[in-house]
C-alpha positions, 0 to 999 in steps of 0.5 A: 470459492468466487469472489462475491465482490470486486475492487480495484487495488492501488499499489502506491510505489517509489522506483529501487534507485539507491538513494531515493528509497528506504532511506532510514535504512540506508544508514544500516544496509546501504543505499544500493540494498535498500534499493534492492530490497525496494525492488523486492518489497514491490514485486511481492506487493503486486504478485499479492494484489494480482493473485488476490484476483478481485478486480483490476491493478494498478501501480502507481509509480514515483517518480514515474513508470519509466524505471526498468523494475516497473517495465518488467512487472508489466511483461510479468502480471496483467497490471497498469502502470500510472504515474504517481501526482506530485504531493504528500501521500495525501495527495497520491494516495487520493488521486489513486482513489479518484482515479477508480470508479469502483471500491479502491484498496491502495497500499503500499510496498513496504507490508511483506506481511500482507496477503491476497486473503487480507485484500478479499477480507478488506473487499468483503468488509466494505459490502458493509462498511464505507471504509476499511482500515487495516493498522499498521503496528506503528499508528500508521495503516497499511491498507485503506479503502473506500467505496468511494473517494473520501477527500478528507481522509486524506488532507492535513494528516501528519503522515509518518507519525504515530497518530495517523491511524486515530487521525484518520479514524477521528476524521471517519466519525466526524464525516459519520462514515462507517469503518470496518478495522481489521487486524493490524499488520506490520510493515518494514520502516526500521532496523527491527524490521528488516530483522523481522522480514529477514527471520519470516520470509527469508526469500526476501533477505539480502 
């Protein structure tokens, strides 16, 4: 069935540099393995976004788009590489939304359970809502989308805490925006998450 709605997908990802990424897992698996895992997660996120086929896919790279793994993804997929700006997570997500002239979904590379169907569902939800969220089981969210950039949703949030989703929903209500909240998914931050990854997605196991 053809898609009746379109949206840009912005993926925020760090370069797989040992010591820079998946730092909470380094005590368990080491810096090199954490970087390998980051590379695999980013590749999966890009593949998922491209397969969703709902609009342009932009990979927002940190610290910059010059890492070989980012360039390799560019050769394999129809995507655009962009440099993440300086600032906290909210600043970087807002930049990705502001850059687009169409409805935009922002995701990270930490949710291997995210599928093309989730992205299509989120896009369809924006036909009736100003904002769409897919919560994370830990109290944050793995996807935020909006028909237009909403700066108030991204400033002054205590990122990385269990209150992110609750605070974001409060901001949505305060702005009198409508929101669609889809079923939650899990993201990969801790050693138990890594065990879950290896059980559910053995092809990504280290």
